[in-house]
C-alpha positions as CSV (number, residue, x, y, z in Angstrom):
1,M,120.0,109.5,111.2
2,A,123.0,108.3,109.1
3,K,121.1,104.9,108.9
4,K,118.0,106.6,107.4
5,Y,120.0,108.3,104.6
6,L,121.9,105.1,103.7
7,S,119.1,102.8,103.6
8,R,117.1,105.3,101.5
9,N,120.1,105.4,99.0
10,N,120.7,101.8,98.8
11,W,123.6,102.1,101.2
12,R,125.5,104.0,98.8
13,L,127.6,106.4,100.9
14,N,128.1,109.2,98.1
15,Y,124.2,109.3,97.4
16,A,123.5,109.6,101.0
17,L,125.8,112.5,101.6
18,N,124.4,114.0,98.7
19,E,121.0,113.9,100.0
20,Y,122.2,114.9,103.6
21,Y,123.9,117.9,102.3
22,D,121.7,119.0,99.7
23,K,118.6,118.8,102.0
24,E,118.3,122.6,102.8
25,I,118.8,123.7,99.3
26,G,117.1,120.6,97.5
27,S,113.4,120.6,96.6
28,F,110.5,118.2,97.5
29,I,109.5,115.7,94.8
30,G,105.7,114.8,95.1
31,D,103.4,115.0,98.0
32,D,103.9,111.6,99.5
33,D,105.7,111.0,102.6
34,D,108.3,108.1,103.0
35,D,107.5,105.4,105.2
36,D,109.6,107.0,108.1
37,G,107.4,110.3,107.6
38,C,109.9,112.2,105.7
39,K,109.4,113.7,102.1
40,T,111.7,112.6,99.4
41,I,114.5,115.4,98.6
42,L,116.1,115.8,95.6
43,P,118.9,118.3,94.8
44,D,118.8,120.9,92.3
45,L,119.5,119.9,88.7
46,N,123.3,121.2,88.9
47,K,123.6,119.2,92.2
48,Y,123.3,115.8,90.7
49,P,126.3,113.6,90.1
50,Q,128.3,114.7,87.1
51,E,128.4,111.2,85.7
52,L,124.6,111.0,85.8
53,I,124.1,114.4,84.1
54,A,126.7,113.3,81.5
55,L,124.8,110.2,80.8
56,F,121.7,112.2,80.1
57,K,123.5,114.7,77.9
58,K,124.7,111.7,76.0
59,Y,121.3,110.6,75.0
60,S,119.4,113.9,74.9
61,S,118.4,116.2,72.0
62,K,116.7,119.7,72.0
63,N,113.4,120.5,70.8
64,N,114.1,123.0,67.6
65,D,111.5,125.5,68.8
66,S,112.9,125.6,72.6
67,L,116.0,124.8,74.7
68,Y,114.0,122.0,76.4
69,E,116.3,119.0,76.6
70,F,114.7,115.4,76.4
71,I,115.7,111.9,75.3
72,D,113.5,111.2,72.3
73,V,112.7,107.8,70.5
74,D,116.0,107.8,68.8
75,G,118.0,108.9,72.1
76,L,115.8,106.0,73.7
77,I,116.9,103.4,71.5
78,N,120.8,104.2,71.7
79,Y,120.2,104.2,75.6
80,I,118.5,100.8,75.4
81,N,121.2,99.2,73.4
82,D,124.0,100.6,75.7
83,L,122.2,99.2,78.8
84,K,122.6,95.7,76.8
85,Y,118.9,95.3,76.2
86,N,117.2,94.8,72.9
87,L,114.0,96.7,71.9
88,E,111.9,93.7,72.0
89,D,112.7,93.1,75.8
90,L,109.6,93.7,77.7
91,V,112.0,95.2,80.6
92,T,112.4,98.3,78.2
93,I,108.6,99.2,79.2
94,C,109.7,98.9,82.9
95,L,112.5,101.3,82.2
96,A,110.0,103.8,80.7
97,K,107.8,103.6,84.1
98,L,110.6,103.6,86.2
99,L,111.6,107.0,84.6
100,H,108.0,108.2,84.8
101,C,107.7,108.2,80.9
102,E,103.9,109.2,80.3
103,N,104.0,108.6,76.5
104,L,106.7,108.0,74.0
105,K,105.8,111.1,72.0
106,D,107.2,113.3,74.7
107,G,110.2,111.5,75.5
108,I,112.1,111.5,78.7
109,N,113.1,114.9,80.2
110,K,116.0,115.9,82.3
111,Q,114.3,116.1,85.6
112,Q,112.7,112.6,85.0
113,F,116.0,111.1,84.3
114,L,118.2,112.5,86.9
115,S,115.6,112.4,89.7
116,N,114.4,108.8,89.3
117,W,118.1,107.5,88.7
118,Y,119.1,109.6,91.7
119,L,116.5,108.0,93.9
120,Q,117.7,104.4,92.8
121,G,121.0,105.4,93.5
122,C,122.4,105.1,89.9
123,S,124.6,107.3,88.0
124,T,126.4,104.8,85.5
125,L,125.2,102.3,83.0
126,E,126.3,99.4,84.9
127,Q,124.4,100.3,88.1
128,M,121.2,100.9,85.9
129,Q,121.5,97.5,84.3
130,H,121.5,96.1,87.9
131,V,118.2,97.7,88.8
132,L,116.7,96.5,85.2
133,N,117.9,93.0,85.8
134,D,115.8,93.0,89.3
135,L,112.8,94.4,87.5
136,D,113.2,91.9,84.9
137,V,113.2,89.2,87.6
138,K,110.1,90.8,89.2
139,L,108.3,91.0,85.7
140,H,108.8,87.2,85.3
141,Q,107.8,86.3,88.9
142,D,105.2,88.9,90.1
143,A,101.7,88.6,88.4
144,S,100.5,91.9,89.9
145,Y,103.6,94.0,88.6
146,F,103.2,92.1,85.1
147,T,99.5,93.4,85.3
148,Q,100.8,96.9,86.2
149,I,103.2,97.0,83.3
150,Y,100.6,95.7,80.6
151,N,98.1,98.2,81.7
152,Y,100.8,101.0,81.7
153,T,101.7,100.1,78.3
154,F,98.7,101.2,76.5
155,D,98.8,105.0,77.8
156,L,102.7,104.9,76.8
157,I,102.2,104.1,73.3
158,I,98.9,105.6,72.4
159,D,99.6,109.1,72.1
160,V,101.9,108.9,69.0
161,D,101.3,110.3,65.5
162,D,100.4,107.9,62.6
163,G,103.5,109.0,60.9
164,D,105.8,107.6,63.6
165,S,104.8,104.1,63.2
166,T,107.1,103.1,60.2
167,R,109.4,101.0,62.6
168,N,106.7,98.4,63.3
169,N,106.9,95.8,61.1
170,T,104.3,93.5,62.1
171,N,102.0,91.9,59.5
172,I,98.5,91.5,60.9
173,G,98.1,88.4,58.9
174,D,101.0,86.7,60.7
175,D,99.6,84.4,63.4
176,T,103.0,83.7,65.0
177,T,103.9,84.4,68.7
178,N,107.6,84.7,68.4
179,S,108.5,88.3,69.6
180,N,111.5,88.2,67.2
181,D,108.9,88.4,64.3
182,T,108.4,92.4,64.9
183,S,110.8,95.3,65.4
184,I,109.1,97.1,68.1
185,V,109.0,98.1,71.1
186,I,109.5,102.0,70.6
187,V,107.3,103.1,67.9
188,P,103.6,102.8,67.8
189,R,100.5,104.1,65.9
190,M,97.2,105.3,67.0
191,K,93.9,106.6,65.8
192,D,91.2,108.3,67.9
193,N,92.7,107.4,71.1
194,N,92.3,103.8,70.2
195,L,95.5,101.4,69.4
196,D,96.0,100.6,65.9
197,V,95.3,96.6,65.9
198,E,98.7,96.0,64.1
199,T,100.7,97.7,66.9
200,A,98.7,95.9,69.5
201,I,99.5,92.5,67.9
202,A,103.3,93.4,68.0
203,Y,103.0,94.1,71.8
204,W,100.8,91.2,72.5
205,K,103.5,89.0,71.0
206,V,106.0,90.1,73.4
207,F,103.7,89.9,76.5
208,F,102.5,86.6,75.8
209,N,105.7,85.4,74.3
210,V,105.7,81.5,74.7
211,N,109.4,81.5,75.1
212,E,109.2,83.7,78.1
213,Q,108.1,82.5,81.6
214,Y,105.9,85.4,82.4
215,P,103.0,84.7,85.1
216,V,100.2,85.1,82.4
217,K,100.7,82.1,80.2
218,V,98.6,81.9,76.9
219,N,98.5,78.7,74.8
220,K,100.0,79.3,71.5
221,E,97.1,78.0,69.6
222,L,94.6,80.4,71.3
223,L,96.8,83.4,70.9
224,S,97.1,82.6,67.2
225,L,93.4,82.3,66.9
226,W,93.0,85.7,68.5
227,F,95.1,87.2,65.9
228,Q,93.4,85.2,62.9
229,F,90.0,86.2,64.4
230,L,91.1,90.1,64.5
231,N,92.4,89.8,60.8
232,E,89.6,88.1,59.1
233,E,86.9,90.1,61.0
234,R,88.7,93.2,59.8
235,K,89.3,94.8,63.3
236,K,91.0,98.2,63.0
237,E,91.4,99.6,66.5
238,I,91.8,98.2,70.1
239,T,90.1,100.4,73.0
240,K,91.9,100.8,76.4
241,D,89.2,98.7,77.8
242,Q,89.5,95.9,75.6
243,W,93.4,96.0,76.0
244,Q,92.9,95.8,79.6
245,M,90.3,93.1,79.7
246,L,92.1,90.8,77.1
247,L,94.8,90.2,79.8
248,E,92.0,89.4,82.4
249,F,90.5,87.1,79.8
250,F,93.8,85.2,79.2
251,K,94.1,84.8,82.9
252,K,90.9,83.1,83.3
253,F,91.0,81.2,79.9
254,S,94.5,80.2,79.1
255,N,93.4,77.5,76.3
256,L,90.7,76.6,74.2
257,E,89.4,73.7,76.5
258,M,89.0,76.2,79.5
259,M,87.2,78.5,77.1
260,K,84.9,75.6,75.9
261,Q,84.1,74.7,79.4
262,N,83.7,77.6,81.2
263,Y,83.0,81.0,79.0
264,D,79.9,82.6,80.1
265,E,78.6,84.9,77.4
266,T,76.5,86.7,79.9
267,A,79.6,87.9,82.0
268,A,80.9,91.4,81.8
269,W,83.4,90.9,78.8
270,P,83.9,93.4,76.1
271,Y,81.8,92.7,73.1
272,M,84.8,92.1,71.0
273,I,85.6,89.2,73.2
274,D,82.1,87.7,72.8
275,E,82.6,88.1,69.1
276,F,85.8,85.9,69.4
277,Y,84.0,83.2,71.4
278,E,81.3,83.1,68.6
279,Y,84.0,83.0,66.0
280,L,85.5,80.1,67.7
281,Q,82.2,78.3,67.7
282,D,81.4,79.3,64.1
283,T,84.8,77.8,62.8
284,G,84.5,74.6,65.1
285,R,87.3,75.4,67.2
286,I,85.3,74.7,70.5
């Protein structure tokens, strides 16, 4: 039994003991069983390690209309900085997913922060940095995880009011692919449940940054032409299907020559991608 609790808590004795002693007064989280047939047990909020609770309080704020505590966008920015990461680092999206943040507008509540870090066996910034370092490695090496994070991003950033977009300084006419050219990653814009093109470009520059060795690599010229196409054709919004299928498109066609030789207009690509192919033909690129 001791081995089971230790292994489930990354061999950290204090967390294993916490789970063991809190089991009778704790609460279940989720409906899924662990691999060993046991449900994951979490303690009551006041039973979490005090240093973990103190970290949440350091970055949290309260809604003006209630006593609901959560980490809002400003708190998340400060938290990321203290974790020694930059906002343009893609692993910050991995952090949001790890904490089960559904969208940036709602922030991260107390239960999300405490329970998910508790399950990781973390209660200090240093421990959390180790987890994020591992996720960053996975993001660079695991194509399936990269795709998962990419697809998750659309829902994460879509549910935010237009007025919250001022932190995004991307110029839609800028065809550069360096992620340093934009001050994301926290504050997007949306309209009618579709992602604003300027915001989409800012995130694409991060996901397809030529200076990073991510599993999906896109030729700089092709990516720049995609941005140029969106600008010249005055595209305003990106749907979720277009967002997801663009990644599949770049997996299949990472450069212009591959497009020229293999693109099939009868395949089930979104209409906007067919338009992009025609744009490349009309402009003599392929």
